[in-house]
C-alpha positions in Angstrom: 9.2 -13.7 -3.5 5.9 -13.8 -0.6 4.7 -9.6 0.2 2.2 -10.6 3.1 -0.1 -7.5 3.2 -1.9 -6.8 6.2 -4.2 -4.3 8.3 -7.4 -3.5 6.4 -10.8 -3.6 7.3 -14.1 -1.9 8.1 -13.6 2.5 8.9 -15.8 4.8 8.7 -15.4 8.6 6.5 -12.7 10.5 7.8 -10.7 6.9 10.0 -7.6 6.3 9.8 -6.5 2.3 9.5 -2.4 1.3 8.5 -1.2 -0.6 7.0 1.7 -3.7 6.4 3.3 -5.5 3.9 5.1 -8.0 4.9 8.3 -9.8 3.2 10.3 -12.5 2.5 12.6 -13.8 -0.3 13.6 -10.1 -1.2 14.8 -7.2 0.6 13.0 -4.0 0.4 15.6 -1.3 1.4 16.8 -2.4 -2.7 13.4 -2.8 -4.6 11.2 -0.2 -5.4 8.1 -1.1 -3.7 4.7 0.2 -4.0 1.1 0.7 -3.1 -2.0 -0.4 -5.6 -5.6 -1.1 -5.0 -8.3 -2.4 -7.3 -11.8 -1.5 -6.5 -14.8 -3.2 -7.6 -15.0 -3.5 -11.5 -12.4 -0.9 -12.0 -8.5 -1.5 -12.7 -5.7 -2.1 -10.4 -4.6 1.7 -9.9 -1.2 3.3 -7.9 -1.3 4.3 -5.1 1.6 5.3 -4.0 5.9 3.8 -3.9 9.6 4.6 -2.2 12.6 4.1 -3.8 15.4 2.5 -2.6 16.9 5.6 -1.9 14.8 6.9 -0.7 11.9 9.3 -2.8 8.1 8.6 -2.8 5.4 9.5 -5.6 1.6 9.5 -4.6 -1.4 9.4 -6.9 -2.9 13.0 -7.0 -6.1 10.9 -5.4 -4.1 10.2 -1.8 -1.9 13.1 -1.9 -1.8 15.0 1.5 -3.8 11.8 3.0 -2.0 8.6 2.9 1.7 8.2 3.9 4.6 5.4 3.2 7.2 5.0 5.1 9.7 1.2 4.8 11.4 -0.2 8.3 14.6 -1.8 6.5 14.9 -3.7 10.2 11.6 -5.5 9.7 11.7 -5.9 6.0 8.5 -3.8 6.1 6.7 -1.9 4.2 3.3 0.6 5.3 0.5 2.1 3.9 -0.9 5.2 7.0 -3.9 6.3 5.5 -5.5 9.1 6.9 -8.9 11.4 6.1 -10.6 7.7 4.6 -13.5 8.7 2.1 -16.2 6.1 0.5 -13.7 6.0 -2.9 -10.7 4.7 -0.8 -12.5 1.6 -1.2 -11.1 -0.7 -2.3 -7.9 -4.1 -2.1 -5.3 -2.8 -1.5 -1.9 -5.0 -3.2 1.3 -4.1 -2.0 3.9 -5.1 -4.6 8.0 -5.3 -4.8 9.9 -4.1 -8.3 13.4 -5.2 -8.5 13.0 -5.2 -12.3 11.0 -8.8 -12.2 7.7 -7.7 -10.0 6.1 -9.4 -7.0 2.5 -9.2 -5.8 1.5 -9.6 -2.6 -2.7 -11.1 -2.0 -4.5 -8.6 -1.3 -6.0 -6.9 2.1 -9.7 -5.2 1.6 -10.0 -1.7 2.8 -14.5 -0.4 3.1 -14.9 2.7 3.9 -18.9 3.9 4.9 -20.5 7.2 5.0 
């Protein structure tokens, strides 16, 4: 199983980015797919997830600003991030859970004030 995250970058506060996570070796429609993030000196924290049935959960800190979605045909999960804040700066990781968890390499998101 490979998860390839992309779409990170440098953006000013208030801006937007869309992260993508392309999966191979697993089918995202039957996996719980999630995004986590880790800021320097902090533990990795949950951001958002989407279950096979389509239900979604968000961390309180991103509710109303971030949207998780998936494209089953492309086997890809997205994280649309709007109204970004400097505290959103972190490395963002994609996660797939089918009883066994898989992690991709992260993508850096930096939000300048």
